[in-house]
C-alpha positions in Angstrom: 117.3 182.7 82.3 116.4 183.6 85.9 113.6 185.9 86.8 112.6 187.5 90.2 109.7 189.8 90.7 110.0 191.9 93.9 107.8 194.6 95.5 109.7 197.3 97.2 108.0 200.3 98.7 106.0 201.9 95.9 107.5 200.0 93.0 107.8 196.5 91.4 111.2 195.3 90.3 111.7 192.6 87.8 115.3 191.2 87.8 116.4 189.0 85.0 119.8 187.3 84.8 121.4 185.1 82.2 119.6 187.0 79.4 122.7 187.4 77.1 121.5 187.5 73.5 117.8 187.4 74.5 117.2 191.1 75.5 115.0 191.6 72.5 112.8 188.6 73.4 112.5 189.9 77.0 111.4 193.4 75.7 109.0 191.7 73.4 107.5 189.7 76.3 107.1 192.9 78.4 105.4 194.6 75.5 103.1 191.5 74.9 102.2 191.5 78.6 101.4 195.2 78.5 99.1 194.7 75.6 97.4 191.5 76.7 97.0 192.1 80.4 93.4 193.0 81.2 93.7 193.0 85.0 94.0 196.1 87.1 97.4 196.4 88.5 99.3 194.3 86.0 101.7 195.4 83.3 98.8 196.6 81.2 97.9 199.2 83.9 97.9 202.6 82.3 99.0 204.0 85.6 102.4 202.3 85.6 105.7 204.0 84.6 108.1 201.5 83.1 111.9 201.8 83.0 114.4 199.2 81.7 118.2 198.9 82.5 120.3 196.3 80.8 123.9 195.5 81.6 125.7 192.6 80.0 123.9 189.5 81.1 121.3 191.2 83.3 118.2 193.3 83.0 116.3 195.2 85.5 112.8 196.5 84.9 111.1 199.0 87.3 107.4 199.7 87.4 106.1 202.6 89.4 102.3 203.2 89.8 100.9 206.7 90.0 100.0 208.0 93.5 97.4 205.9 95.2 97.5 203.0 92.7 98.9 199.5 93.3 100.4 196.9 91.0 99.6 193.2 91.2 103.0 191.5 91.6 101.5 188.0 91.2 99.8 188.9 87.9 102.9 190.5 86.6 104.9 187.4 87.4 102.4 185.0 85.9 102.2 187.0 82.6 106.0 187.2 82.2 106.4 183.6 83.1 103.9 182.6 80.4 105.6 184.8 77.9 109.3 184.0 78.8 109.5 180.6 80.4 106.5 178.5 79.4 106.8 179.6 75.8 110.4 178.3 75.6 109.7 174.9 77.2 108.5 173.0 74.1 111.7 173.9 72.3 113.8 172.7 75.2 111.8 169.5 75.6 112.3 168.5 72.0 116.1 168.8 72.2 117.7 165.3 72.8 
């Protein structure tokens, strides 16, 4: 799975590719990050509107803060990385 987190104008885009069959785990990770993020400006920010588009092997998530608020791109990336990438590593490392 590949993940890019981009900031464009007044929104944050999370682009995921190679997610075939793992869309549910991506959505679960987004939900977990929303619940566990205690920082201001992360996915847990009550001021962010979230939309998700999925097509085939790709997903795109858009976060839009309310007027005058900012999202922390670095914190969003770190939270999703912990939930999606680092969580999967032990399983991949144990495979011969």
